C-alpha positions, 0 to 999 in steps of 0.5 A: 198583309200589304203584299197580299192585298197588292196581289189580290188587286192585281188579280182583280185587274186581270180578271176585269180585263178578261171579263171586259172582252167582247161579249158575243150574244150568239156565242156557242157553248164552250167545248171541253173534254177530259178528266173525270176527276173534276167533272162534278165541280165543272158541272156545278160551275157550268150550271151557275155560269149558264144561269148568269151568262146564258153560255153553257159548257159542253164538257165530255167526261172521257178521261185525261187521256181522251182530253189530251188527244182531243185538245191535241187534235183541236176538236175542243176549246180546252182539254182537261187532265189530272196528269201535268204535262212536261214541257216536251209533252206540251210542245209535242201537243202543238204548243200547249199551255197548262194550268191547275184549276182545282185540287182534290183527293183520291180515296179508297172506297169499299162495299162491305156490310156493316162497315161505316164510312172511315171505320176502316184504316189502310196503310200504304203497304196494305193498299199496294198489296190489295191492288197487287192481288196479294191480300185476297180477303177482308179478314186477312191478317194485314187488315185485322192488324190495322183494324183490330176492333172491326168485324171483318168478313171473310169476303173475297176482295174484288179490286175495281180499277180504271179501264181507260187512260186516267189521270186519277190512275196516274196519281193513284199509281204515282202514290203507290210507286212512291210507297211500295218498291214492289208496286214500282217494280211490278206495275209502275206509274202511268195513266194506264197500267197492266193491273195484276188483278181486278175488274176495269171500269170507265171513268170515276163514274164507272168505278163508283158504280161498280163498287156500289153494286158489288159486295167485297169490292174496293176501288179508288175515286175522287172524293166528290164521287164518293160523296155523291154516290154515298160510298164507304170511304177508308182512312189512310195512314199518311207519310207522318204515320197519322190516320186521316180522312179524305176531305177538303182540309186534309187535301189542303194540308197536302197542298200546303207544300206546293210551290207553284211559283217555281213549278215550270209550266205548272208541272207539280204532283202532290201525292205523299206529302209530309204533314200530320193532317195531309191526305196522302193521295192528293192531286191537282187537275189541269186545263190545257189550251193551245198558245195559238188558237184558230177561234179567238171567240171560242177560246175567249169564252173559255177563258172568261169561264175559267176567270169566273170560276176562279172568282166565284167558284170556290164555295161550290168547290169546297161543298164537294170537298175540292180545294180551290187554288190559292189567290196567289196561284190564280194570279200567276195562272191568269198572267200566264194566259197572256201566252194565248194568242188569236190568229192575229197574233195578239193576246186574248187577254192583253194586259 
């Protein structure tokens, strides 16, 4: 109890240091670009932050690949990616630093008449076969065996996948590669893959819209998009053989195994985690910033926003089924910000 209290006191001190940085009444909006996975919560945080500070967030929801390109080119104050970068990739991007901002779940969503949310259950093998194009109709034997009481139509299955470089795709295909030898050998895991079947759409937004408009469609989106678009979600059988729904509690159960303190450069992937309640396709989303910034004011404003989100943004995250980072991880992250220095070589959050 004492150690936990001490950690929170230290975290509060770090936050106070960030918030005590000079305030610029004429400061421009914070600029960022990247992952669509966290866009719903970044938008919600941005609205509340602007109401409090007058400073807005101009975030381009263009996919993780685009976010990495933009921060490498230094056209934004920060990039966002659902794909953690390796030490080499951070160095190749121009000496970048990364940290996890929030966690969430990636969930299969369908458009089938008469089927209610979480009425259908998939296992890992059948999910892989659907996206390989091997299970072609909703009344296929594999689906009937998993859902003996469901009224499954003979409707053809239309797969909807991402067309852009996507961290959501990275985590989704990372999971499929862990659970299916066929998927691993035929398709593999990346931000962009050669899909065996289906229709491509841009962003979580595009996949959600295509599934919503197409009978027989199945896609994969971050849980907030499923919630906001009232899409029909599916249960998954996890590593422990239990059928679970995608929500904040099951993502939290998956994240319980994450040891961020031992993750070099915060590189950690949390798909296919053990645990009776663990959601199998869980993911973290990351912020990327240069260790050496040209515009100390812009970078400082970005850090103040992230510090505020860590302090005051948990409730909003939970309302959208995201999972906030634990207090001890927030402390580790804010300490790591000492690596971010201005043109004068001084840390932006001197501790």
